[in-house]
Biopython code that builds the backbone (N, CA, C, O; Angstrom):
import numpy as np
from Bio.PDB.StructureBuilder import StructureBuilder

atoms = [
    (1, "UNK", "N", (84.028, 91.436, 111.750)),
    (1, "UNK", "CA", (82.972, 90.635, 110.914)),
    (1, "UNK", "C", (83.163, 90.876, 109.299)),
    (1, "UNK", "O", (82.550, 90.235, 108.444)),
    (2, "UNK", "N", (84.024, 91.808, 109.059)),
    (2, "UNK", "CA", (84.382, 92.152, 107.715)),
    (2, "UNK", "C", (85.887, 91.833, 107.398)),
    (2, "UNK", "O", (86.742, 92.120, 108.236)),
    (3, "UNK", "N", (86.202, 91.288, 106.293)),
    (3, "UNK", "CA", (87.476, 90.824, 105.826)),
    (3, "UNK", "C", (87.649, 91.223, 104.571)),
    (3, "UNK", "O", (86.783, 91.057, 103.712)),
    (4, "UNK", "N", (89.006, 91.895, 104.305)),
    (4, "UNK", "CA", (89.381, 92.208, 102.922)),
    (4, "UNK", "C", (90.611, 91.359, 102.618)),
    (4, "UNK", "O", (91.661, 91.468, 103.251)),
    (5, "UNK", "N", (90.434, 90.575, 101.690)),
    (5, "UNK", "CA", (91.393, 89.494, 101.169)),
    (5, "UNK", "C", (92.035, 90.014, 99.669)),
    (5, "UNK", "O", (91.357, 90.041, 98.642)),
    (6, "UNK", "N", (93.203, 90.344, 99.728)),
    (6, "UNK", "CA", (93.930, 90.747, 98.648)),
    (6, "UNK", "C", (94.683, 89.609, 97.851)),
    (6, "UNK", "O", (95.056, 88.622, 98.484)),
    (7, "UNK", "N", (94.926, 89.697, 96.489)),
    (7, "UNK", "CA", (95.675, 88.881, 95.755)),
    (7, "UNK", "C", (96.401, 89.630, 94.514)),
    (7, "UNK", "O", (96.110, 90.795, 94.241)),
    (8, "UNK", "N", (97.184, 89.032, 93.914)),
    (8, "UNK", "CA", (97.773, 89.681, 92.622)),
    (8, "UNK", "C", (99.122, 90.257, 92.774)),
    (8, "UNK", "O", (99.732, 90.604, 91.763)),
    (9, "UNK", "N", (99.588, 90.377, 93.825)),
    (9, "UNK", "CA", (100.984, 90.907, 93.967)),
    (9, "UNK", "C", (102.037, 89.930, 93.449)),
    (9, "UNK", "O", (101.811, 88.745, 93.202)),
    (10, "UNK", "N", (103.215, 90.550, 93.310)),
    (10, "UNK", "CA", (104.397, 89.711, 92.907)),
    (10, "UNK", "C", (105.492, 90.557, 92.348)),
    (10, "UNK", "O", (105.531, 91.779, 92.493)),
    (11, "UNK", "N", (106.358, 89.870, 91.717)),
    (11, "UNK", "CA", (107.555, 90.512, 90.955)),
    (11, "UNK", "C", (107.300, 90.592, 89.622)),
    (11, "UNK", "O", (106.810, 89.662, 88.982)),
    (12, "UNK", "N", (107.658, 91.842, 89.077)),
    (12, "UNK", "CA", (107.376, 92.085, 87.637)),
    (12, "UNK", "C", (108.689, 92.948, 87.167)),
    (12, "UNK", "O", (109.374, 93.626, 87.932)),
    (13, "UNK", "N", (108.871, 92.815, 85.976)),
    (13, "UNK", "CA", (109.971, 93.827, 85.293)),
    (13, "UNK", "C", (109.389, 95.086, 85.124)),
    (13, "UNK", "O", (108.173, 95.230, 84.998)),
    (14, "UNK", "N", (110.296, 96.119, 85.114)),
    (14, "UNK", "CA", (109.771, 97.570, 84.533)),
    (14, "UNK", "C", (109.182, 97.437, 83.391)),
    (14, "UNK", "O", (109.612, 96.698, 82.505)),
    (15, "UNK", "N", (108.040, 98.204, 83.288)),
    (15, "UNK", "CA", (107.278, 98.182, 82.039)),
    (15, "UNK", "C", (106.126, 97.370, 81.964)),
    (15, "UNK", "O", (105.173, 97.647, 81.235)),
    (16, "UNK", "N", (106.187, 96.259, 82.780)),
    (16, "UNK", "CA", (105.180, 95.236, 82.974)),
    (16, "UNK", "C", (103.935, 95.620, 83.694)),
    (16, "UNK", "O", (103.729, 96.736, 84.171)),
    (17, "UNK", "N", (103.109, 94.589, 83.733)),
    (17, "UNK", "CA", (101.767, 94.949, 84.433)),
    (17, "UNK", "C", (101.435, 93.875, 85.573)),
    (17, "UNK", "O", (101.861, 92.722, 85.634)),
    (18, "UNK", "N", (100.636, 94.480, 86.397)),
    (18, "UNK", "CA", (100.084, 93.546, 87.385)),
    (18, "UNK", "C", (98.703, 93.822, 87.627)),
    (18, "UNK", "O", (98.337, 94.964, 87.349)),
    (19, "UNK", "N", (97.798, 92.970, 88.114)),
    (19, "UNK", "CA", (96.328, 93.384, 88.433)),
    (19, "UNK", "C", (96.075, 92.810, 89.794)),
    (19, "UNK", "O", (96.061, 91.604, 90.037)),
    (20, "UNK", "N", (95.884, 93.728, 90.624)),
    (20, "UNK", "CA", (95.538, 93.533, 92.102)),
    (20, "UNK", "C", (94.096, 93.308, 92.350)),
    (20, "UNK", "O", (93.361, 94.128, 91.799)),
    (21, "UNK", "N", (93.496, 92.344, 93.084)),
    (21, "UNK", "CA", (92.208, 92.026, 93.546)),
    (21, "UNK", "C", (92.098, 92.063, 94.903)),
    (21, "UNK", "O", (92.997, 91.692, 95.657)),
    (22, "UNK", "N", (90.899, 92.550, 95.303)),
    (22, "UNK", "CA", (90.536, 92.697, 96.616)),
    (22, "UNK", "C", (89.000, 92.333, 96.853)),
    (22, "UNK", "O", (88.125, 92.971, 96.267)),
    (23, "UNK", "N", (88.706, 91.329, 97.694)),
    (23, "UNK", "CA", (87.302, 90.866, 97.907)),
    (23, "UNK", "C", (87.077, 91.334, 99.311)),
    (23, "UNK", "O", (87.973, 91.241, 100.151)),
    (24, "UNK", "N", (85.889, 91.840, 99.586)),
    (24, "UNK", "CA", (85.387, 92.107, 100.753)),
    (24, "UNK", "C", (84.185, 91.187, 101.279)),
    (24, "UNK", "O", (83.196, 91.068, 100.556)),
    (25, "UNK", "N", (84.228, 90.676, 102.245)),
    (25, "UNK", "CA", (83.185, 89.787, 102.769)),
    (25, "UNK", "C", (82.839, 89.980, 104.303)),
    (25, "UNK", "O", (83.625, 90.383, 105.160)),
    (26, "UNK", "N", (81.524, 89.621, 104.489)),
    (26, "UNK", "CA", (81.105, 89.656, 106.115)),
    (26, "UNK", "C", (79.949, 90.592, 106.022)),
    (26, "UNK", "O", (79.407, 90.897, 104.959)),
    (27, "UNK", "N", (79.623, 91.009, 107.145)),
    (27, "UNK", "CA", (78.261, 91.738, 107.325)),
    (27, "UNK", "C", (78.458, 93.167, 106.718)),
    (27, "UNK", "O", (78.970, 94.073, 107.377)),
    (28, "UNK", "N", (78.032, 93.323, 105.444)),
    (28, "UNK", "CA", (78.053, 94.623, 104.840)),
    (28, "UNK", "C", (76.723, 95.126, 104.368)),
    (28, "UNK", "O", (76.048, 94.355, 103.685)),
    (29, "UNK", "N", (76.282, 96.260, 104.631)),
    (29, "UNK", "CA", (75.232, 96.851, 104.017)),
    (29, "UNK", "C", (75.565, 97.579, 102.698)),
    (29, "UNK", "O", (74.894, 97.404, 101.680)),
    (30, "UNK", "N", (76.619, 98.395, 102.760)),
    (30, "UNK", "CA", (77.184, 99.032, 101.495)),
    (30, "UNK", "C", (78.601, 99.273, 101.682)),
    (30, "UNK", "O", (79.096, 99.162, 102.803)),
    (31, "UNK", "N", (79.369, 99.632, 100.556)),
    (31, "UNK", "CA", (80.563, 100.106, 100.643)),
    (31, "UNK", "C", (80.684, 101.423, 100.142)),
    (31, "UNK", "O", (80.448, 101.553, 98.940)),
    (32, "UNK", "N", (81.021, 102.507, 100.837)),
    (32, "UNK", "CA", (80.957, 103.870, 100.204)),
    (32, "UNK", "C", (82.265, 103.995, 99.311)),
    (32, "UNK", "O", (82.195, 104.277, 98.115)),
    (33, "UNK", "N", (83.369, 103.785, 99.924)),
    (33, "UNK", "CA", (84.741, 103.991, 99.282)),
    (33, "UNK", "C", (85.465, 102.700, 99.287)),
    (33, "UNK", "O", (85.477, 101.968, 100.277)),
    (34, "UNK", "N", (86.076, 102.420, 98.160)),
    (34, "UNK", "CA", (87.035, 101.220, 98.131)),
    (34, "UNK", "C", (88.315, 101.881, 97.402)),
    (34, "UNK", "O", (88.216, 102.800, 96.589)),
    (35, "UNK", "N", (89.500, 101.304, 97.792)),
    (35, "UNK", "CA", (90.603, 101.916, 97.108)),
    (35, "UNK", "C", (91.945, 101.093, 97.441)),
    (35, "UNK", "O", (91.927, 99.961, 97.924)),
    (36, "UNK", "N", (93.004, 101.744, 97.148)),
    (36, "UNK", "CA", (94.289, 101.020, 97.193)),
    (36, "UNK", "C", (95.313, 102.034, 97.785)),
    (36, "UNK", "O", (95.423, 103.140, 97.257)),
    (37, "UNK", "N", (96.075, 101.687, 98.881)),
    (37, "UNK", "CA", (97.117, 102.495, 99.293)),
    (37, "UNK", "C", (98.296, 101.652, 99.310)),
    (37, "UNK", "O", (98.233, 100.425, 99.239)),
    (38, "UNK", "N", (99.589, 102.450, 99.425)),
    (38, "UNK", "CA", (100.873, 101.643, 99.410)),
    (38, "UNK", "C", (101.714, 102.217, 100.374)),
    (38, "UNK", "O", (101.512, 103.323, 100.876)),
    (39, "UNK", "N", (102.735, 101.415, 100.662)),
    (39, "UNK", "CA", (103.764, 101.923, 101.656)),
    (39, "UNK", "C", (104.995, 101.311, 101.346)),
    (39, "UNK", "O", (105.084, 100.086, 101.431)),
    (40, "UNK", "N", (106.052, 102.064, 100.962)),
    (40, "UNK", "CA", (107.319, 101.680, 100.646)),
    (40, "UNK", "C", (108.095, 101.870, 101.990)),
    (40, "UNK", "O", (107.684, 102.605, 102.887)),
    (41, "UNK", "N", (109.295, 101.119, 102.056)),
    (41, "UNK", "CA", (110.258, 101.086, 103.134)),
    (41, "UNK", "C", (110.503, 102.588, 103.458)),
    (41, "UNK", "O", (110.652, 103.360, 102.511)),
    (42, "UNK", "N", (110.554, 103.059, 104.753)),
    (42, "UNK", "CA", (110.900, 104.304, 104.977)),
    (42, "UNK", "C", (110.072, 105.392, 104.612)),
    (42, "UNK", "O", (110.441, 106.548, 104.820)),
    (43, "UNK", "N", (108.884, 105.098, 104.036)),
    (43, "UNK", "CA", (107.944, 106.152, 103.653)),
    (43, "UNK", "C", (106.588, 105.826, 104.306)),
    (43, "UNK", "O", (106.236, 104.699, 104.655)),
    (44, "UNK", "N", (105.854, 106.990, 104.429)),
    (44, "UNK", "CA", (104.493, 106.756, 104.951)),
    (44, "UNK", "C", (103.545, 106.202, 103.885)),
    (44, "UNK", "O", (103.855, 106.163, 102.694)),
    (45, "UNK", "N", (102.371, 105.775, 104.374)),
    (45, "UNK", "CA", (101.472, 105.161, 103.573)),
    (45, "UNK", "C", (100.728, 106.153, 102.773)),
    (45, "UNK", "O", (100.315, 107.182, 103.308)),
    (46, "UNK", "N", (100.530, 105.901, 101.504)),
    (46, "UNK", "CA", (100.054, 107.056, 100.614)),
    (46, "UNK", "C", (98.918, 106.300, 99.800)),
    (46, "UNK", "O", (98.865, 105.099, 99.533)),
    (47, "UNK", "N", (97.924, 107.422, 99.438)),
    (47, "UNK", "CA", (96.858, 106.853, 98.581)),
    (47, "UNK", "C", (97.285, 106.771, 97.101)),
    (47, "UNK", "O", (98.002, 107.588, 96.523)),
    (48, "UNK", "N", (96.668, 105.524, 96.514)),
    (48, "UNK", "CA", (97.110, 105.283, 95.232)),
    (48, "UNK", "C", (95.849, 105.495, 94.202)),
    (48, "UNK", "O", (95.977, 106.010, 93.091)),
    (49, "UNK", "N", (94.714, 105.058, 94.700)),
    (49, "UNK", "CA", (93.680, 105.249, 93.818)),
    (49, "UNK", "C", (92.315, 104.922, 94.717)),
    (49, "UNK", "O", (92.353, 103.874, 95.362)),
    (50, "UNK", "N", (91.267, 105.635, 94.796)),
    (50, "UNK", "CA", (90.046, 105.394, 95.442)),
    (50, "UNK", "C", (88.878, 105.447, 94.332)),
    (50, "UNK", "O", (88.922, 106.062, 93.266)),
    (51, "UNK", "N", (87.882, 104.703, 94.804)),
    (51, "UNK", "CA", (86.672, 104.779, 93.968)),
    (51, "UNK", "C", (85.425, 104.993, 94.929)),
    (51, "UNK", "O", (85.335, 104.339, 95.968)),
    (52, "UNK", "N", (84.543, 105.849, 94.586)),
    (52, "UNK", "CA", (83.316, 106.066, 95.564)),
    (52, "UNK", "C", (82.239, 105.103, 94.976)),
    (52, "UNK", "O", (82.322, 104.453, 93.934)),
    (53, "UNK", "N", (81.248, 105.151, 95.836)),
    (53, "UNK", "CA", (79.972, 104.383, 95.149)),
    (53, "UNK", "C", (79.098, 105.000, 94.218)),
    (53, "UNK", "O", (78.125, 104.474, 93.677)),
    (54, "UNK", "N", (79.634, 106.464, 94.036)),
    (54, "UNK", "CA", (78.999, 107.229, 92.957)),
    (54, "UNK", "C", (79.690, 107.063, 91.775)),
    (54, "UNK", "O", (79.131, 107.484, 90.763)),
    (55, "UNK", "N", (80.938, 106.469, 91.648)),
    (55, "UNK", "CA", (81.776, 106.323, 90.568)),
    (55, "UNK", "C", (82.821, 107.487, 90.433)),
    (55, "UNK", "O", (83.313, 107.730, 89.331)),
    (56, "UNK", "N", (83.084, 108.046, 91.299)),
    (56, "UNK", "CA", (84.160, 109.226, 91.338)),
    (56, "UNK", "C", (85.488, 108.465, 91.773)),
    (56, "UNK", "O", (85.613, 107.789, 92.795)),
    (57, "UNK", "N", (86.372, 108.684, 90.885)),
    (57, "UNK", "CA", (87.745, 108.030, 91.183)),
    (57, "UNK", "C", (88.712, 109.100, 91.423)),
    (57, "UNK", "O", (88.559, 110.244, 90.994)),
    (58, "UNK", "N", (89.683, 108.718, 92.096)),
    (58, "UNK", "CA", (90.989, 109.749, 92.507)),
    (58, "UNK", "C", (92.211, 108.792, 92.340)),
    (58, "UNK", "O", (92.242, 107.600, 92.646)),
    (59, "UNK", "N", (93.248, 109.573, 91.776)),
    (59, "UNK", "CA", (94.606, 108.794, 91.712)),
    (59, "UNK", "C", (95.641, 109.781, 92.035)),
    (59, "UNK", "O", (95.648, 110.966, 91.699)),
    (60, "UNK", "N", (96.517, 109.147, 92.730)),
    (60, "UNK", "CA", (97.915, 109.914, 92.954)),
    (60, "UNK", "C", (98.348, 110.209, 91.674)),
    (60, "UNK", "O", (98.102, 109.450, 90.736)),
    (61, "UNK", "N", (99.125, 111.495, 91.513)),
    (61, "UNK", "CA", (99.541, 111.920, 90.432)),
    (61, "UNK", "C", (100.828, 111.127, 89.876)),
    (61, "UNK", "O", (101.173, 111.209, 88.697)),
    (62, "UNK", "N", (101.438, 110.430, 90.740)),
    (62, "UNK", "CA", (102.385, 109.519, 90.270)),
    (62, "UNK", "C", (102.009, 108.202, 89.557)),
    (62, "UNK", "O", (102.875, 107.458, 89.097)),
    (63, "UNK", "N", (100.652, 107.932, 89.480)),
    (63, "UNK", "CA", (100.185, 106.713, 88.953)),
    (63, "UNK", "C", (99.131, 107.047, 87.875)),
    (63, "UNK", "O", (98.671, 106.159, 87.157)),
    (64, "UNK", "N", (98.754, 108.342, 87.771)),
    (64, "UNK", "CA", (97.796, 108.619, 86.758)),
    (64, "UNK", "C", (98.236, 108.290, 85.327)),
    (64, "UNK", "O", (99.403, 108.478, 84.981)),
    (65, "UNK", "N", (97.339, 107.816, 84.521)),
    (65, "UNK", "CA", (97.573, 107.406, 83.172)),
    (65, "UNK", "C", (98.110, 105.860, 83.133)),
    (65, "UNK", "O", (98.146, 105.210, 82.088)),
    (66, "UNK", "N", (98.483, 105.404, 84.282)),
    (66, "UNK", "CA", (99.130, 103.950, 84.361)),
    (66, "UNK", "C", (98.360, 103.114, 85.002)),
    (66, "UNK", "O", (98.344, 101.939, 84.637)),
    (67, "UNK", "N", (97.665, 103.491, 85.952)),
    (67, "UNK", "CA", (96.742, 102.581, 86.832)),
    (67, "UNK", "C", (95.428, 102.814, 86.772)),
    (67, "UNK", "O", (95.021, 103.975, 86.731)),
    (68, "UNK", "N", (94.650, 101.846, 86.761)),
    (68, "UNK", "CA", (93.115, 102.007, 86.757)),
    (68, "UNK", "C", (92.586, 101.271, 87.906)),
    (68, "UNK", "O", (93.062, 100.192, 88.261)),
    (69, "UNK", "N", (91.526, 101.894, 88.535)),
    (69, "UNK", "CA", (90.693, 101.253, 89.643)),
    (69, "UNK", "C", (89.491, 100.814, 89.022)),
    (69, "UNK", "O", (89.184, 101.369, 87.967)),
    (70, "UNK", "N", (88.723, 99.890, 89.494)),
    (70, "UNK", "CA", (87.577, 99.493, 89.001)),
    (70, "UNK", "C", (86.964, 98.624, 90.185)),
    (70, "UNK", "O", (87.651, 97.991, 90.986)),
    (71, "UNK", "N", (85.437, 98.689, 90.183)),
    (71, "UNK", "CA", (84.858, 97.986, 91.202)),
    (71, "UNK", "C", (83.873, 96.999, 90.501)),
    (71, "UNK", "O", (83.525, 97.169, 89.333)),
    (72, "UNK", "N", (83.433, 95.943, 91.282)),
    (72, "UNK", "CA", (82.339, 95.104, 91.015)),
    (72, "UNK", "C", (81.486, 95.127, 92.361)),
    (72, "UNK", "O", (81.713, 94.433, 93.352)),
    (73, "UNK", "N", (80.477, 96.045, 92.209)),
    (73, "UNK", "CA", (79.801, 96.261, 93.581)),
    (73, "UNK", "C", (78.988, 95.052, 94.005)),
    (73, "UNK", "O", (78.927, 94.716, 95.188)),
    (74, "UNK", "N", (78.366, 94.400, 93.034)),
    (74, "UNK", "CA", (77.772, 93.106, 93.330)),
    (74, "UNK", "C", (78.446, 92.143, 94.128)),
    (74, "UNK", "O", (77.877, 91.542, 95.039)),
    (75, "UNK", "N", (79.697, 91.963, 93.806)),
    (75, "UNK", "CA", (80.685, 91.072, 94.431)),
    (75, "UNK", "C", (81.433, 91.621, 95.627)),
    (75, "UNK", "O", (82.048, 90.870, 96.384)),
    (76, "UNK", "N", (81.378, 93.001, 95.806)),
    (76, "UNK", "CA", (82.143, 93.708, 96.887)),
    (76, "UNK", "C", (83.640, 93.562, 96.658)),
    (76, "UNK", "O", (84.413, 93.265, 97.569)),
    (77, "UNK", "N", (84.027, 93.790, 95.365)),
    (77, "UNK", "CA", (85.292, 93.580, 94.909)),
    (77, "UNK", "C", (85.747, 94.891, 94.376)),
    (77, "UNK", "O", (84.987, 95.743, 93.918)),
    (78, "UNK", "N", (87.164, 95.005, 94.474)),
    (78, "UNK", "CA", (87.861, 96.265, 93.887)),
    (78, "UNK", "C", (89.082, 95.706, 93.099)),
    (78, "UNK", "O", (89.632, 94.683, 93.506)),
    (79, "UNK", "N", (89.505, 96.324, 92.022)),
    (79, "UNK", "CA", (90.761, 95.813, 91.308)),
    (79, "UNK", "C", (91.559, 96.962, 91.073)),
    (79, "UNK", "O", (91.010, 98.062, 90.997)),
    (80, "UNK", "N", (92.778, 96.845, 90.951)),
    (80, "UNK", "CA", (93.801, 97.877, 90.506)),
    (80, "UNK", "C", (94.594, 97.156, 89.197)),
    (80, "UNK", "O", (95.226, 96.104, 89.297)),
    (81, "UNK", "N", (94.460, 97.807, 88.148)),
    (81, "UNK", "CA", (95.318, 97.335, 87.092)),
    (81, "UNK", "C", (96.302, 98.286, 86.981)),
    (81, "UNK", "O", (96.069, 99.494, 86.941)),
    (82, "UNK", "N", (97.667, 97.665, 86.916)),
    (82, "UNK", "CA", (98.738, 98.513, 86.882)),
    (82, "UNK", "C", (99.602, 98.166, 85.740)),
    (82, "UNK", "O", (100.013, 97.043, 85.452)),
    (83, "UNK", "N", (99.830, 99.311, 85.108)),
    (83, "UNK", "CA", (100.485, 99.132, 83.689)),
    (83, "UNK", "C", (101.698, 100.045, 83.837)),
    (83, "UNK", "O", (101.785, 100.893, 84.724)),
    (84, "UNK", "N", (102.645, 99.812, 82.893)),
    (84, "UNK", "CA", (103.819, 100.427, 82.800)),
    (84, "UNK", "C", (104.616, 100.687, 84.180)),
    (84, "UNK", "O", (105.089, 101.768, 84.531)),
    (85, "UNK", "N", (104.663, 99.544, 84.843)),
    (85, "UNK", "CA", (105.290, 99.646, 86.219)),
    (85, "UNK", "C", (106.617, 100.206, 86.202)),
    (85, "UNK", "O", (107.353, 100.012, 85.235)),
    (86, "UNK", "N", (107.005, 100.938, 87.275)),
    (86, "UNK", "CA", (108.300, 101.376, 87.618)),
    (86, "UNK", "C", (108.896, 101.046, 88.844)),
    (86, "UNK", "O", (108.187, 100.888, 89.838)),
    (87, "UNK", "N", (110.109, 100.922, 88.890)),
    (87, "UNK", "CA", (110.752, 100.425, 90.200)),
    (87, "UNK", "C", (110.167, 101.307, 91.516)),
    (87, "UNK", "O", (110.025, 100.788, 92.623)),
    (88, "UNK", "N", (109.878, 102.595, 91.255)),
    (88, "UNK", "CA", (109.330, 103.386, 92.355)),
    (88, "UNK", "C", (108.034, 102.940, 92.670)),
    (88, "UNK", "O", (107.570, 103.427, 93.701)),
    (89, "UNK", "N", (107.285, 102.097, 92.022)),
    (89, "UNK", "CA", (106.037, 101.498, 92.387)),
    (89, "UNK", "C", (106.225, 100.486, 93.485)),
    (89, "UNK", "O", (105.296, 100.115, 94.203)),
    (90, "UNK", "N", (107.556, 100.022, 93.594)),
    (90, "UNK", "CA", (107.599, 98.982, 94.561)),
    (90, "UNK", "C", (107.147, 99.332, 96.071)),
    (90, "UNK", "O", (107.540, 100.358, 96.627)),
    (91, "UNK", "N", (106.347, 98.459, 96.650)),
    (91, "UNK", "CA", (105.672, 98.787, 97.858)),
    (91, "UNK", "C", (104.772, 97.668, 98.247)),
    (91, "UNK", "O", (104.502, 96.749, 97.474)),
    (92, "UNK", "N", (104.257, 97.774, 99.605)),
    (92, "UNK", "CA", (103.271, 96.838, 99.892)),
    (92, "UNK", "C", (102.041, 97.502, 99.691)),
    (92, "UNK", "O", (101.894, 98.607, 100.212)),
    (93, "UNK", "N", (101.119, 96.997, 99.008)),
    (93, "UNK", "CA", (99.819, 97.530, 98.524)),
    (93, "UNK", "C", (98.610, 97.061, 99.474)),
    (93, "UNK", "O", (98.381, 95.871, 99.689)),
    (94, "UNK", "N", (97.862, 98.111, 100.018)),
    (94, "UNK", "CA", (96.753, 97.624, 100.938)),
    (94, "UNK", "C", (95.486, 98.008, 100.461)),
    (94, "UNK", "O", (95.258, 99.167, 100.113)),
    (95, "UNK", "N", (94.614, 97.071, 100.421)),
    (95, "UNK", "CA", (93.133, 97.279, 100.067)),
    (95, "UNK", "C", (92.394, 98.141, 101.247)),
    (95, "UNK", "O", (92.529, 97.857, 102.437)),
    (96, "UNK", "N", (91.730, 99.048, 100.851)),
    (96, "UNK", "CA", (90.744, 99.807, 101.764)),
    (96, "UNK", "C", (89.408, 99.767, 101.428)),
    (96, "UNK", "O", (89.014, 99.694, 100.264)),
    (97, "UNK", "N", (88.614, 99.818, 102.506)),
    (97, "UNK", "CA", (87.123, 99.886, 102.325)),
    (97, "UNK", "C", (86.523, 100.722, 103.442)),
    (97, "UNK", "O", (86.870, 100.539, 104.609)),
    (98, "UNK", "N", (85.590, 101.674, 103.084)),
    (98, "UNK", "CA", (84.739, 102.388, 103.996)),
    (98, "UNK", "C", (83.301, 101.642, 103.954)),
    (98, "UNK", "O", (82.503, 101.784, 103.027)),
    (99, "UNK", "N", (83.113, 100.930, 104.946)),
    (99, "UNK", "CA", (81.927, 99.920, 105.026)),
    (99, "UNK", "C", (80.812, 100.626, 105.862)),
    (99, "UNK", "O", (81.042, 101.134, 106.960)),
    (100, "UNK", "N", (79.597, 100.619, 105.264)),
    (100, "UNK", "CA", (78.649, 100.854, 106.073)),
    (100, "UNK", "C", (77.844, 99.598, 106.658)),
    (100, "UNK", "O", (77.380, 98.702, 105.953)),
    (101, "UNK", "N", (77.754, 99.663, 107.967)),
    (101, "UNK", "CA", (77.173, 98.482, 108.632)),
    (101, "UNK", "C", (76.060, 99.109, 109.506)),
    (101, "UNK", "O", (76.355, 99.859, 110.436)),
    (102, "UNK", "N", (74.728, 98.785, 109.190)),
    (102, "UNK", "CA", (73.734, 99.429, 109.661)),
    (102, "UNK", "C", (73.698, 100.964, 109.586)),
    (102, "UNK", "O", (73.719, 101.510, 108.483)),
    (103, "UNK", "N", (73.647, 101.650, 110.682)),
    (103, "UNK", "CA", (73.837, 103.188, 110.584)),
    (103, "UNK", "C", (75.271, 103.635, 110.878)),
    (103, "UNK", "O", (75.409, 104.828, 111.150)),
    (104, "UNK", "N", (76.233, 102.947, 110.867)),
    (104, "UNK", "CA", (77.482, 103.263, 111.069)),
    (104, "UNK", "C", (78.385, 102.823, 110.025)),
    (104, "UNK", "O", (78.212, 101.835, 109.311)),
    (105, "UNK", "N", (79.552, 103.784, 109.982)),
    (105, "UNK", "CA", (80.595, 103.563, 108.906)),
    (105, "UNK", "C", (81.826, 103.123, 109.710)),
    (105, "UNK", "O", (82.083, 103.529, 110.844)),
    (106, "UNK", "N", (82.564, 102.245, 109.002)),
    (106, "UNK", "CA", (83.799, 101.733, 109.537)),
    (106, "UNK", "C", (84.908, 101.532, 108.504)),
    (106, "UNK", "O", (84.671, 101.104, 107.374)),
    (107, "UNK", "N", (86.017, 101.829, 108.897)),
    (107, "UNK", "CA", (87.266, 101.634, 108.037)),
    (107, "UNK", "C", (87.960, 100.187, 108.030)),
    (107, "UNK", "O", (88.308, 99.760, 109.131)),
    (108, "UNK", "N", (88.166, 99.489, 107.045)),
    (108, "UNK", "CA", (88.808, 98.327, 107.074)),
    (108, "UNK", "C", (89.874, 98.199, 106.093)),
    (108, "UNK", "O", (89.827, 98.877, 105.066)),
    (109, "UNK", "N", (90.958, 97.286, 106.342)),
    (109, "UNK", "CA", (92.129, 97.447, 105.783)),
    (109, "UNK", "C", (92.608, 95.959, 105.479)),
    (109, "UNK", "O", (92.656, 95.174, 106.426)),
    (110, "UNK", "N", (92.938, 95.563, 104.297)),
    (110, "UNK", "CA", (93.679, 94.360, 103.977)),
    (110, "UNK", "C", (94.887, 94.034, 104.479)),
    (110, "UNK", "O", (95.479, 94.937, 105.072)),
    (111, "UNK", "N", (95.446, 92.904, 104.390)),
    (111, "UNK", "CA", (96.746, 92.728, 105.117)),
    (111, "UNK", "C", (97.895, 93.127, 104.264)),
    (111, "UNK", "O", (99.023, 93.110, 104.755)),
    (112, "UNK", "N", (97.716, 93.470, 103.076)),
    (112, "UNK", "CA", (98.778, 94.024, 102.323)),
    (112, "UNK", "C", (99.372, 92.922, 101.386)),
    (112, "UNK", "O", (99.483, 91.767, 101.796)),
    (113, "UNK", "N", (99.762, 93.296, 100.091)),
    (113, "UNK", "CA", (100.471, 92.471, 99.143)),
    (113, "UNK", "C", (101.514, 93.105, 98.590)),
    (113, "UNK", "O", (101.368, 94.265, 98.207)),
    (114, "UNK", "N", (102.733, 92.447, 98.458)),
    (114, "UNK", "CA", (103.875, 93.030, 98.084)),
    (114, "UNK", "C", (104.019, 93.081, 96.516)),
    (114, "UNK", "O", (103.784, 92.115, 95.789)),
    (115, "UNK", "N", (104.412, 94.258, 96.100)),
    (115, "UNK", "CA", (104.677, 94.559, 94.576)),
    (115, "UNK", "C", (106.049, 95.073, 94.536)),
    (115, "UNK", "O", (106.482, 96.081, 95.094)),
    (116, "UNK", "N", (106.725, 94.159, 93.726)),
    (116, "UNK", "CA", (108.192, 94.489, 93.373)),
    (116, "UNK", "C", (108.448, 94.731, 92.025)),
    (116, "UNK", "O", (108.192, 93.813, 91.246)),
    (117, "UNK", "N", (108.885, 95.741, 91.599)),
    (117, "UNK", "CA", (109.007, 96.066, 90.194)),
    (117, "UNK", "C", (110.775, 96.249, 90.175)),
    (117, "UNK", "O", (111.396, 97.012, 90.914)),
    (118, "UNK", "N", (111.401, 95.300, 89.086)),
    (118, "UNK", "CA", (112.735, 95.309, 89.049)),
    (118, "UNK", "C", (113.215, 96.141, 87.835)),
    (118, "UNK", "O", (112.416, 96.345, 86.921)),
    (119, "UNK", "N", (114.452, 96.625, 87.776)),
    (119, "UNK", "CA", (114.874, 97.457, 86.716)),
    (119, "UNK", "C", (115.114, 96.633, 85.488)),
    (119, "UNK", "O", (115.489, 97.172, 84.447)),
]
sb = StructureBuilder()
sb.init_structure("model")
sb.init_model(0)
sb.init_chain("A")
sb.init_seg("    ")
for serial, (resi, resn, name, xyz) in enumerate(atoms, 1):
    if name == "N":
        sb.init_residue(resn, " ", resi, " ")
    sb.init_atom(name, np.array(xyz, "f"), 0.0, 1.0, " ", f" {name:<3s}", serial, name[0])
structure = sb.get_structure()
């Protein structure tokens, strides 16, 4: 009953920028944590950036200073502004949400969007 829809992926040259968007819809009481994870070929999925409903953000060391996560709680959306992109940022990026529905919490994932950074 909850869907995460991502957009904004694509192909960009090294040093360029992309902005990913994710919209959560459905039966939602509140969203505790929203964030972005990524998975490159041959690697495990890793956390990129997360944001709690209290405004606490976390970033992977590899993206600190380059990526910025933001939320629009009224619209149940989360964004990832990616600047100074590097080829090693190439991966499938997944939106994540920890959703409270009634008195239970559930994890939801988007379908993923491909980000490719060329040299």
